N, CA, C and O atoms as a DFTB+ gen file, in Angstrom:
360 C
 N C O
     1  1       0.838      -1.167       0.000
     2  2       0.000       0.000       0.000
     3  2       0.894       1.245       0.000
     4  3       1.858       1.319       0.761
     5  1       0.580       2.192      -0.830
     6  2       1.324       3.443      -0.907
     7  2       0.653       4.479      -0.010
     8  3      -0.572       4.593       0.028
     9  1       1.482       5.227       0.708
    10  2       0.983       6.257       1.613
    11  2       1.589       7.600       1.235
    12  3       2.680       7.651       0.667
    13  1       0.890       8.684       1.546
    14  2       1.444      10.026       1.432
    15  2       1.833      10.430       2.853
    16  3       0.983      10.522       3.738
    17  1       3.121      10.667       3.057
    18  2       3.644      11.015       4.375
    19  2       4.515      12.255       4.269
    20  3       4.964      12.625       3.184
    21  1       4.747      12.890       5.407
    22  2       5.608      14.075       5.477
    23  2       6.964      13.659       6.040
    24  3       7.032      12.903       7.009
    25  1       8.041      14.154       5.433
    26  2       9.386      13.884       5.929
    27  2       9.634      14.770       7.150
    28  3       9.407      15.979       7.105
    29  1      10.101      14.160       8.241
    30  2      10.502      14.903       9.432
    31  2      11.996      15.194       9.342
    32  3      12.429      16.333       9.517
    33  1      12.778      14.154       9.067
    34  2      14.218      14.312       8.862
    35  2      14.791      13.068       8.211
    36  3      14.178      12.001       8.233
    37  1      15.967      13.217       7.634
    38  2      16.668      12.105       6.992
    39  2      18.117      12.135       7.443
    40  3      18.740      13.196       7.479
    41  1      18.655      10.966       7.790
    42  2      20.049      10.859       8.176
    43  2      20.957      10.776       6.961
    44  3      20.495      10.653       5.827
    45  1      22.249      10.844       7.217
    46  2      23.243      10.735       6.154
    47  2      23.386       9.280       5.708
    48  3      23.280       8.362       6.520
    49  1      23.625       9.082       4.429
    50  2      23.823       7.744       3.874
    51  2      25.228       7.249       4.214
    52  3      26.186       8.021       4.247
    53  1      25.327       5.937       4.466
    54  2      26.620       5.316       4.728
    55  2      26.637       3.919       4.123
    56  3      25.587       3.317       3.899
    57  1      27.840       3.406       3.860
    58  2      27.993       2.102       3.212
    59  2      27.881       0.982       4.246
    60  3      28.405       1.091       5.354
    61  1      27.188      -0.101       3.865
    62  2      27.080      -1.299       4.698
    63  2      27.366      -2.523       3.833
    64  3      27.227      -2.478       2.611
    65  1      27.761      -3.599       4.469
    66  2      28.009      -4.852       3.770
    67  2      26.687      -5.446       3.298
    68  3      25.688      -5.399       4.016
    69  1      26.683      -6.006       2.085
    70  2      25.483      -6.617       1.525
    71  2      25.882      -7.772       0.630
    72  3      26.680      -7.608      -0.293
    73  1      25.323      -8.947       0.908
    74  2      25.586     -10.107       0.057
    75  2      24.836     -10.002      -1.269
    76  3      25.225     -10.635      -2.251
    77  1      23.771      -9.212      -1.306
    78  2      22.945      -9.096      -2.506
    79  2      23.464      -8.045      -3.487
    80  3      23.187      -8.125      -4.684
    81  1      24.212      -7.065      -2.990
    82  2      24.657      -5.955      -3.837
    83  2      25.933      -6.315      -4.589
    84  3      26.793      -7.047      -4.099
    85  1      26.016      -5.770      -5.793
    86  2      27.231      -5.936      -6.582
    87  2      28.360      -5.208      -5.859
    88  3      28.191      -4.059      -5.451
    89  1      29.496      -5.854      -5.699
    90  2      30.619      -5.253      -4.988
    91  2      30.581      -5.490      -3.487
    92  3      31.510      -5.104      -2.777
    93  1      29.514      -6.123      -2.993
    94  2      29.445      -6.476      -1.585
    95  2      29.051      -5.354      -0.641
    96  3      29.039      -5.557       0.573
    97  1      28.727      -4.167      -1.166
    98  2      28.310      -3.048      -0.331
    99  2      27.105      -2.347      -0.943
   100  3      26.921      -2.344      -2.161
   101  1      26.292      -1.754      -0.080
   102  2      25.182      -0.911      -0.522
   103  2      25.104       0.282       0.417
   104  3      25.687       0.267       1.501
   105  1      24.392       1.299       0.003
   106  2      24.209       2.486       0.831
   107  2      22.937       2.335       1.665
   108  3      21.971       1.698       1.246
   109  1      22.963       2.939       2.862
   110  2      21.848       2.832       3.791
   111  2      21.689       4.148       4.534
   112  3      22.680       4.808       4.848
   113  1      20.439       4.537       4.820
   114  2      20.174       5.684       5.699
   115  2      18.797       5.505       6.326
   116  3      17.979       4.717       5.850
   117  1      18.560       6.241       7.388
   118  2      17.260       6.233       8.053
   119  2      16.517       7.508       7.702
   120  3      17.119       8.555       7.467
   121  1      15.195       7.396       7.673
   122  2      14.343       8.551       7.411
   123  2      13.172       8.485       8.388
   124  3      12.614       7.415       8.633
   125  1      12.807       9.645       8.945
   126  2      11.663       9.735       9.852
   127  2      10.510      10.324       9.052
   128  3      10.620      11.412       8.487
   129  1       9.401       9.589       9.014
   130  2       8.216       9.981       8.256
   131  2       7.038      10.138       9.207
   132  3       6.944       9.427      10.208
   133  1       6.130      11.079       8.892
   134  2       4.973      11.326       9.756
   135  2       3.701      11.353       8.929
   136  3       3.663      11.896       7.825
   137  1       2.650      10.747       9.496
   138  2       1.351      10.798       8.843
   139  2       0.805      12.215       8.904
   140  3       1.107      12.965       9.832
   141  1       0.009      12.574       7.924
   142  2      -0.612      13.898       7.897
   143  2      -1.673      13.985       8.987
   144  3      -2.235      12.973       9.407
   145  1      -1.939      15.213       9.440
   146  2      -2.975      15.380      10.452
   147  2      -2.489      16.128      11.676
   148  3      -3.074      16.001      12.751
   149  1      -1.440      16.896      11.532
   150  2      -0.976      17.687      12.666
   151  2       0.324      17.169      13.253
   152  3       0.871      16.157      12.814
   153  1       0.804      17.893      14.261
   154  2       2.117      17.563      14.813
   155  2       2.126      16.287      15.651
   156  3       3.197      15.816      16.035
   157  1       0.954      15.718      15.942
   158  2       0.906      14.484      16.729
   159  2       0.572      13.257      15.890
   160  3       0.201      12.216      16.433
   161  1       0.703      13.373      14.559
   162  2       0.463      12.229      13.687
   163  2       1.483      11.125      13.948
   164  3       2.600      11.401      14.385
   165  1       1.107       9.885      13.683
   166  2       2.015       8.756      13.876
   167  2       3.288       8.956      13.071
   168  3       3.250       9.453      11.946
   169  1       4.420       8.564      13.655
   170  2       5.710       8.673      12.991
   171  2       6.333       7.296      12.826
   172  3       6.082       6.386      13.616
   173  1       7.147       7.159      11.789
   174  2       7.851       5.923      11.489
   175  2       9.322       6.236      11.233
   176  3       9.641       7.208      10.547
   177  1      10.204       5.429      11.773
   178  2      11.620       5.499      11.412
   179  2      11.861       4.327      10.482
   180  3      11.752       3.169      10.887
   181  1      12.186       4.626       9.241
   182  2      12.328       3.584       8.220
   183  2      13.739       3.612       7.640
   184  3      14.440       4.621       7.712
   185  1      14.132       2.486       7.068
   186  2      15.441       2.349       6.442
   187  2      15.284       2.464       4.934
   188  3      14.380       1.874       4.343
   189  1      16.186       3.240       4.315
   190  2      16.253       3.313       2.856
   191  2      17.574       2.698       2.436
   192  3      18.607       2.950       3.055
   193  1      17.541       1.881       1.368
   194  2      18.733       1.188       0.890
   195  2      19.032       1.546      -0.563
   196  3      18.149       1.980      -1.302
   197  1      20.279       1.361      -0.956
   198  2      20.683       1.514      -2.351
   199  2      20.500       2.917      -2.872
   200  3      20.855       3.885      -2.200
   201  1      19.936       3.039      -4.092
   202  2      19.730       4.341      -4.720
   203  2      18.781       5.220      -3.917
   204  3      18.943       6.440      -3.896
   205  1      17.788       4.620      -3.254
   206  2      16.871       5.414      -2.430
   207  2      17.634       6.128      -1.322
   208  3      17.321       7.274      -0.998
   209  1      18.634       5.466      -0.735
   210  2      19.421       6.072       0.344
   211  2      20.215       7.275      -0.138
   212  3      20.549       8.158       0.652
   213  1      20.520       7.313      -1.431
   214  2      21.282       8.429      -1.991
   215  2      20.379       9.618      -2.353
   216  3      20.876      10.713      -2.617
   217  1      19.059       9.407      -2.366
   218  2      18.117      10.494      -2.619
   219  2      18.064      11.381      -1.387
   220  3      18.231      10.900      -0.266
   221  1      17.833      12.673      -1.587
   222  2      17.815      13.609      -0.463
   223  2      16.423      14.200      -0.312
   224  3      15.869      14.761      -1.257
   225  1      15.862      14.069       0.888
   226  2      14.566      14.652       1.230
   227  2      14.761      15.556       2.438
   228  3      15.674      15.346       3.236
   229  1      13.905      16.558       2.570
   230  2      14.055      17.561       3.617
   231  2      12.785      17.646       4.453
   232  3      11.698      17.310       3.983
   233  1      12.929      18.096       5.693
   234  2      11.786      18.245       6.579
   235  2      10.675      19.030       5.918
   236  3      10.919      20.102       5.362
   237  1       9.456      18.513       5.969
   238  2       8.302      19.163       5.347
   239  2       7.972      18.654       3.965
   240  3       6.860      18.871       3.484
   241  1       8.926      17.967       3.294
   242  2       8.633      17.380       1.980
   243  2       7.507      16.360       2.111
   244  3       7.465      15.593       3.073
   245  1       6.602      16.353       1.145
   246  2       5.584      15.299       1.064
   247  2       6.089      14.233       0.109
   248  3       6.586      14.539      -0.975
   249  1       5.958      12.978       0.520
   250  2       6.432      11.871      -0.305
   251  2       5.357      10.798      -0.412
   252  3       4.590      10.566       0.523
   253  1       5.318      10.151      -1.568
   254  2       4.527       8.934      -1.748
   255  2       5.487       7.801      -1.464
   256  3       6.537       7.700      -2.099
   257  1       5.141       6.950      -0.521
   258  2       6.087       5.935      -0.075
   259  2       5.390       4.596       0.145
   260  3       4.272       4.533       0.657
   261  1       6.076       3.537      -0.254
   262  2       5.631       2.174       0.023
   263  2       6.565       1.623       1.097
   264  3       7.785       1.638       0.933
   265  1       5.986       1.136       2.199
   266  2       6.762       0.616       3.322
   267  2       6.525      -0.880       3.478
   268  3       5.420      -1.372       3.248
   269  1       7.580      -1.601       3.875
   270  2       7.443      -3.030       4.197
   271  2       7.752      -3.197       5.673
   272  3       8.854      -2.884       6.122
   273  1       6.783      -3.689       6.425
   274  2       6.932      -3.922       7.856
   275  2       7.271      -5.393       8.073
   276  3       6.647      -6.274       7.483
   277  1       8.263      -5.652       8.922
   278  2       8.595      -7.034       9.255
   279  2       9.021      -7.106      10.718
   280  3       9.448      -6.112      11.306
   281  1       8.897      -8.293      11.289
   282  2       9.308      -8.529      12.674
   283  2      10.240      -9.732      12.690
   284  3      10.108     -10.657      11.889
   285  1      11.194      -9.693      13.629
   286  2      12.130     -10.817      13.748
   287  2      12.507     -10.989      15.200
   288  3      12.391     -10.068      16.009
   289  1      12.958     -12.182      15.510
   290  2      13.397     -12.488      16.866
   291  2      14.916     -12.612      16.867
   292  3      15.495     -13.205      15.958
   293  1      15.556     -12.054      17.883
   294  2      17.006     -12.146      18.026
   295  2      17.329     -12.263      19.508
   296  3      17.012     -11.366      20.289
   297  1      17.955     -13.359      19.892
   298  2      18.314     -13.619      21.298
   299  2      17.124     -13.477      22.236
   300  3      17.252     -12.924      23.328
   301  1      15.978     -13.973      21.814
   302  2      14.796     -13.970      22.661
   303  2      14.009     -12.671      22.671
   304  3      12.970     -12.595      23.328
   305  1      14.465     -11.657      21.970
   306  2      13.746     -10.381      21.904
   307  2      13.189     -10.186      20.505
   308  3      13.778     -10.636      19.522
   309  1      12.043      -9.509      20.423
   310  2      11.409      -9.241      19.137
   311  2      11.750      -7.823      18.688
   312  3      11.774      -6.891      19.493
   313  1      12.012      -7.675      17.388
   314  2      12.338      -6.384      16.792
   315  2      11.482      -6.176      15.560
   316  3      11.161      -7.126      14.846
   317  1      11.112      -4.920      15.312
   318  2      10.364      -4.591      14.104
   319  2      11.242      -3.757      13.191
   320  3      11.929      -2.844      13.649
   321  1      11.224      -4.064      11.911
   322  2      11.954      -3.309      10.900
   323  2      10.944      -2.695       9.932
   324  3       9.930      -3.310       9.599
   325  1      11.238      -1.474       9.490
   326  2      10.426      -0.815       8.471
   327  2      11.368      -0.440       7.337
   328  3      12.325       0.309       7.536
   329  1      11.095      -0.960       6.158
   330  2      11.930      -0.724       4.985
   331  2      11.149       0.062       3.940
   332  3      10.005      -0.268       3.628
   333  1      11.776       1.105       3.405
   334  2      11.189       1.852       2.294
   335  2      11.452       1.036       1.026
   336  3      12.605       0.813       0.657
   337  1      10.384       0.592       0.363
   338  2      10.558      -0.174      -0.870
   339  2      10.498       0.730      -2.092
   340  3      11.037       0.388      -3.144
   341  1       9.842       1.889      -1.961
   342  2       9.804       2.892      -3.037
   343  2       9.411       4.218      -2.426
   344  3       8.561       4.275      -1.538
   345  1      10.038       5.299      -2.908
   346  2       9.730       6.629      -2.399
   347  2       9.891       7.649      -3.510
   348  3      10.871       7.626      -4.255
   349  1       8.920       8.544      -3.613
   350  2       8.928       9.609      -4.629
   351  2       8.415      10.888      -3.995
   352  3       7.438      10.859      -3.246
   353  1       9.064      12.015      -4.285
   354  2       8.590      13.307      -3.791
   355  2       7.306      13.676      -4.533
   356  3       7.214      13.507      -5.749
   357  1       6.323      14.177      -3.798
   358  2       5.030      14.566      -4.382
   359  2       5.115      16.011      -4.849
   360  3       4.140      16.548      -5.374
């Protein structure tokens, strides 16, 4: 499902190891997104990978974004990951 969200902030991109990427590395950054509806709208911290991580968005930008939510267990604790699968400035 595609959502229209507002960018709160985006971190700097950095290289990480990747078995799937050519050359063994890909770029990664985090982005904070907020639902429309005022300053108390739900927020998400999501990961952007590859070319998406190299794109630059600024606070207040509106974006159309597809997110993939997943959960995993590690050492008896549960963690949730949010991955940006596609993002475009509106």
